[in-house]
Every structure is written in C-alpha cells, then in structure tokens.
C-alpha positions, -999 to 999 in steps of 0.1 A, spaced: 448 154 4 421 171 -16 385 163 -6 356 165 -30 334 195 -26 304 175 -36 277 172 -10 255 141 -10 223 146 -30 191 138 -12 170 120 -37 133 130 -37 106 109 -52 96 123 -85 62 141 -84 38 124 -107 20 148 -128 1 130 -156 -35 121 -149 -26 84 -153 3 85 -129 -18 103 -103 -45 77 -108 -19 49 -101 -7 68 -70 -42 72 -57 -50 35 -63 -19 25 -45 -27 48 -16 -62 34 -12 -50 -2 -16 -24 2 11 -49 18 34 -74 -10 29 -47 -36 37 -37 -18 69 -74 -15 80 -80 -51 71 -50 -61 93 -62 -38 121 -31 -16 118 -10 -45 132 21 -61 117 10 -95 105 43 -110 115 52 -96 149 17 -83 158 30 -48 168 1 -24 170 1 10 151 -24 39 147 -38 52 115 -12 75 99 18 60 118 49 58 96 63 25 109 36 3 93 41 -5 56 23 -24 29 45 -54 21 41 -69 -14 50 -105 -17 53 -103 -54 70 -70 -61 48 -40 -67 63 -33 -101 44 -63 -113 12 -45 -123 -10 -77 -124 -6 -81 -86 2 -46 -75 -33 -40 -62 -43 -76 -53 -51 -78 -16 -38 -114 -13 -4 -101 -24 -1 -74 3 3 -76 40 6 -49 67 41 -52 81 62 -31 104 94 -17 89 116 -41 109 97 -72 97 93 -59 62 128 -47 54 147 -67 80 132 -101 76 108 -106 47 121 -85 19 153 -105 16 137 -139 24 107 -141 1 114 -178 -8 118 -187 29 98 -175 58 76 -151 39 67 -177 13 58 -202 41 37 -174 57 18 -167 24 11 -204 18 -2 -208 53 -23 -176 49 -37 -183 15 -35 -221 10 -14 -237 -17 -40 -233 -44 -45 -195 -40 -7 -190 -36 -1 -208 -69 -29 -187 -85 -12 -155 -72 21 -167 -85 7 -173 -120 -9 -139 -119 24 -123 -109 42 -138 -138 16 -126 -164 16 -92 -180 -10 -65 -172 -17 -35 -193 -44 -15 -175 -65 10 -195 -73 43 -177 -110 35 -174 -101 1 -157 -79 20 -132 -107 45 -125 -132 17 -120 -108 -1 -96 -102 31 -77 -139 37 -73 -145 1 -62 -116 3 -37 -128 35 -22 -162 19 -16 -145 -11 0 -126 12 23 -157 32 33 -176 -1 40 -153 -6 70 -172 23 86 -143 38 104 -148 72 119 -112 81 112 -115 77 74 -137 98 52 -144 106 16 -162 140 12 -165 161 -19 -140 140 -38 -113 142 -10 -101 111 8 -88 120 43 -77 102 75 -79 116 110 -44 117 125 -26 131 155 1 156 147 20 175 174 -6 165 200 -35 178 179 -60 157 160 -67 168 124 -79 155 91 -50 148 67 -59 149 30 -46 118 11 -59 129 -23 -87 146 -42 -103 127 -71 -139 132 -82 -153 98 -90 -190 98 -78 
C-alpha cells in the first residue's frame, strides 16, 4: 500500500496589509475588547470568569461577523467561553441563543438588530476611522489600569510565563 507523502498543511490567517484591512482588524480588536470588559471577562452563558488576555473567552456574534452592518454593534456581540460559543450557541442560533438575545435585548431591539443584519453596509474609510476613534474612547472610559492607549499604541497588561507585561494590540495614530 502506497501512502501519500503529503503532510497536512497548517493554515495561517492571512496577514492583512492594506490600510483599510488593518483598520477593520483594529476596529474588530477594540470592539471585542469592549465587549469583554463590558461583560466583566465572564462568559454570559455559564458565568465562567477569565482574566484580560486569556484565550478561552471569545466575542460571540449572534448575527455572523461577515455581515458588516452588525459586525461592530455591541448588542450583537457577547463574551462567551469557547465551550459555550462553539459547543452550544454557534450551532443553535435559532434556539437557546435566540431566546437569550430576546431576553437580553427585548423583542423590539432584537427585531431592530435583525433588520440591521439583513441590510447592506458599505463603510467608507473615514467612517471606519471615526468609529475606531469613538470605540477607543469608549474603551478608555472604563478606566481600567490594565488597558492603555499611549502614543498611538493600544496595549493590555497580561501575565505571560509568570511575568506581567504590556502586550501591544496595535499602533494607530488617531488623536
């Protein structure tokens, strides 16, 4: 029996290099961090507690993140542990997750979010820049000592190998 000599290829996320693509990545990073701070670094479903920088807590989008109209809408995103996100909610969006969102938002806001998700968004670069600036201000207004924006660099204070250090999330001059 002849076996294939091919090795599995590890797929890496393509590095975004255009200014617009970087802006979208930065906006997504800030939005997800705001949601995690808002939800106190706890999974909103099982209430498991995490620390800033932990890998187990994700930003779960009810309406998929590819829908640009709701990609950065806080009502559409919840902090969820990987088990709840991928194991329960991701494949049951019209069941338990839908019921949770309606209880969380109320029927009227849920319906508004649904209408928004089904509409088309074409963001101009200056609109994305304005949104990023607004979201960084929202994040900094939480007054957390483990998050800082200094000289155009957004960083979080994380523990790595028993040592605490500032981890750079991105550098973008906006003020």
